[in-house]
Every structure is written in C-alpha cells, then in structure tokens.
Phi, psi and omega in degrees: 000341186244037181056034175295147175289111184255025185302323179275005172282073185209156174288144185303324183291341174297321180286321179293324175294319177304314179296324177298316176298318182298314183292327179273003179052044177233121181212056183292155172287134185227168173243126171244140176248133169258121182211174175230163189254331185224136177296140176298152173061024183056033182272185183258359184194173171222171178239127181283130184206149177115001187298321181300320179288328174297317179298315178301319180298313181295320180298325184266008188286109175193153177270117178284170177302318180294323177298314182297318179297318179297314180296324177298320182292343179285344180058037178243329188253135181284159186294324180294324177291320177297324176295323175298316181298327182299333179254017187289140168207159180279129184239005188266193178250145173227132173243148181207158171280131183302149178300144180088356180283146169289136179224165185223164183300150171078354179262141182296123171277326178224137175236125180250126174241109188197164169307143192299328178296321178288315182296326180289318183299321188278355184306305190297313183294320178301314180295316181300314184290308186288321181299314185294305185292326177295323177297310184291322177299318180296316178298316181297322179298321179294317179297315180294325177296319179296328182286349172055045176096346174293154176289135176244124179257136178276118185237030193262007189308311187284351181249358182286163180276062175105166185299318180294315180297322180293316187283313179285331174294319177296320176303312180297322181296320179291320176304320185279352175141346178297146185278346180173187185218153173280348184281104185293323178298316178297316180300317179294313186293323188245008177068044184253158174295128174267125189232152175157168182238255177211167182261171175300330181298329176299313179298314186290341182282347178259165182292335178206162185294319183298317178298318179300316179297315181299316181295321179294318180296325177294321183287324188232073186287344181269339182212095185245097176246122189251130180279116195253007186249022181294319183244294180211110190304306188272334182266339183233302188301304182294314178302319179292324176297319178297322177300315181294316179297323179294317177298319179294318179296317180295331179269006181058042181232036181296132179294156174297322177229137179204161179167198181231161175235134175253131184233008180196171177083189179282099188296327179293307181298311184296320182294320180292320176295316180295321179299317180297317180295316180294316180298315181296334178275359178091026181234061183291341181264006174292129183275136173256116180255144179233145170228204177093078172051047180277152166213184185296327182289318179292319178297316178300319179294316179297321176298317181295331179276358180079026178302138183268057183246132182243359181207144189229132173252115187241125186243263191308309187292337178274306189291339177255354191043060195306321183275354177207081194276008178218143183277325175086018178293147179231169186223110190232142175293131183241337182197154174234133183278132176232103187069238178259009187243139174268121178269118185292146175234148182224142173258129181263160179198155172294333178269119186298333181284349177263359173282126187276163174266122187278166169094171175274111195239166167220180183228134170246132175266131184251121182250148167289126187293328183283311185269338186078005180277159184283125171281307186189168168251142183240113175272130183216175175288150188298335182265005177279149176225158184224152182242116181295348177270006177243157174299147179240123179267125173242137178213150179293126184290345177257303177265080192294345178288345177277104186232153175218130175250119177268127183283152178305140178084357182256355185217160171231160182229146180220127177285131188268324180281128179238151180291135179247311174235139173231120181058033178085354181257133179288128181242015186232135176255120179288131176292165171297154183301318182292332174288322175297323179300317178297317178298318181297321178299318178294321177300316180295333177291343179277354178274141171290150179302327181296333178280336183275342185296156187274332182252125179048057179293153173291130179271126175290137183285134171245106187255164173253146172295158181299322181295315179292320179300319179296316180298316180299315182288329174296319178294317178299319180294321180294319178290325178297319179295319180296320180294319179297320179297318180295320179296322179297318180295316182295327180294000000 
C-alpha cells in the first residue's frame, strides 16, 4: 500500500525458472495473458480492478541489496545470475483493461509483452493484485445492484484478511459503487468519503440510552444517525431517537442528515415499524440504515419484502466475498516472438475451458448502437482491424453454428486493452478513485438487466475473430495429429 518494493512477492519457482532461462541463454520476447475462466458468484460479469497497484508494483520492480543477499543465502542461485538480478528492471510492454470496466471470462485483463525472464517474474504479483481487487469490486457491484440505488457503505475493515486486503478491498468496493467506507486509512489514501456512526458501546457507556443519543447529537449536529437496537429497538431505541429529533426540531437545530441504524433482529419487520413511528412523529425524511451480515441476496430479499431501509452498511460478506472467496485469474503464455513475428502458443487440456487462446491479441467490445448495451466481446489478433460500416460476423467459438451478423450502422466497437507500459516506461495516468467510480457506473449501464440478475444470468458472448479461431483450431489439429501418432507408436 505504501509503494513498498514487492519484487520478492513472487512464487519461488518464478526465480528458479528465471535462472534456468539465464543459464540456457534464452530470453525471447513473449506474450502472457492474465484472464479468468468463470465469473464470481455464478454471475454474468466481473469488474476489472487493481491496475493502479499493478502500476506501482512495476515501477518499483528491482532487486535490492538485501534481496540479493537473501537469495544468495538460499544456496540455490549462482553468482552470475545474482549479478544479473542486481541490475534488473522491467523493460517490456503492458496493456490492460482500464479499472472499473466490465469484463468477461477468457479475455485478457492484462497482457504482458516482455523478455520471458521479466514476464515470468511479474506473474505472481499481477495475479495477486488483480485477482483480489477484481473479486471485491465484482461483489460490491452485486450488492449495490441489489440496493436499487440506495447508498451502500463498505463496513468490512475489522473482518478483512489483513490491513492490505481491508484497504485495497474498500478501494475496489467504492469503485464498484459503494458511497464510502468506514476504513479511515483507505479514505485518506484514496480521497474517499469516510462514513460511520457509533457502536453499541457508546450507548452502554452512558447511564441511559436517551442521554447517549443527546450527547451524540450535540457532537455531530450535521449528521446524526442513532443506533437504536442496543436494548429494545421499538420500545426504547426508536422512541428515544424520536425524542432527540423532536428536541432538535424544537430548537431549530435539525441536522442536514439524520436517521437511525438497525444492526440486529428482523430487519424487514423492524424497519417497517420504525418507519411508521418516525413518520407519525413528523420525521418522514429520517433515513433508516441497516447493517448485520448483509449481502446481495439478503438485501434483494428485504427489498422484495418492502423493508423501509434506505441505506446499507455491508461488511464481512462484501470485503471477503464470503460465498466466492477467490477470483480464479490465471496467467498463460500465448506467443513467442521470432524476429518480427509472434508465433502463437496454446495450452491444451481435457477441459475445453482450460484450453487457452493463442497469439498476440486484443479485445473489441461490440455495442448495440441504439441502446448502448453490450452485444458481445470479440477477441482477435492485435493487428486485426474492423470497419463499423461493414457487416460484422459473430459466432460462438465452441458451437460455431450459433452465428449473428450485425448490419452496418447498427453497432459500434471499442478496443478494450490500452497501453500501460511501453519499453518499461509507464504511459498511463490512473484516474482518481471517485472518477473510476463514475466510469464504472457507466460501464454497468451497458449491461442488459438479464446479465445483472443473480440467478441464471444471461451470459454475454465472448467470441473469437475468424482469423484467431482458425489459428487456434490449426494448433489443436496439429497437436491432435501428434497425439494420434504417439498412440500408434505405443500400440
């Protein structure tokens, strides 16, 4: 979080492979793709997040004197290789999808073009950074969608898996739609709204609940939200809150924002009862905030029940993505440069979803011109171009009989991968988090409602260009022929 040198934040085998390349005097320029295979939470999309921290990591990438000494003490690495590491820096190119963008399985979120020793070293940290923040951003987007426009506050600091996960997770949550965070360090570092009220201990520290409410209202006259479930929500908490609001109104000191918070019990029942009590007392604009182990499913259910809640504090289930705690991003070799040409490489698997897409690629997002909604994403070779004034053929790369031809003038296209580093130099300026948040909101508006639903969402098609599809199938056929030949020999 503090631009620490994270060069040794890598799996040990990245370093042993580096030494292997060094000893064999082989360091070709290669293409690696970072992508994921399945949307988190069985959803219809994900949100790309973490690019700013990836940039910080690459900028600080170097082996310090202490790093070299530590590696020397392991008695694994030869002195000539350690001398090479002492002068190491990243010299390659990186392309990435901007933070806050909607993304889908199998498409590169990050593309690294670099000498293989450099590209190999950065694998682990790229995955660690992008996987975590993309996971939390995706979860937060789902929670905010369930809230249907109500404010969602990120409250997960004390339940996160450590300070970095809490702080960068809160950053990702705000990008995806949360209005702010209880994490003061995150708010300070990234210029975010710091939000929160008080705990039950505040109430319990006074001789009675009413006095606690009065003292809090005196301290924070512009934003007075009172936690009403310490003793008895409907018989004590809400009535005492109404007393304080009435006193403030009579003294002509009504806060700009005020309301109550529910943190336990049947939130639907209690919120509706509390709403009726507040309205009858003349406080229809008092906000009812709820917390208590919320997630998108519970919020959606409470909304369906007509809960009178207008603000949500979501902690554990958001900051840990409790029901889907890993993003599953991978980093795979896609091409090796030979002269001026990239030679495609492919990884095979018995599972068709683990077969990689070869070559030096880019992604075009195809939009319906009238609605602005996403038709599909098209993965193609980096040197391919398309003309929106020509028909566009889209087809399922597995079930190829599923085809769609978009007529000229009915669609628009946007290239998703943008240059981040060129020749080791950063050429990209990360926007402020709140600006990324605005961009992310616009991105989510490009999704059809059917893709946002939580149960059986419509999956956006991620297609291959005909040229890339042909290359992939030629490689598959060549390996298939080799396997058949080996079986014949063994027989």
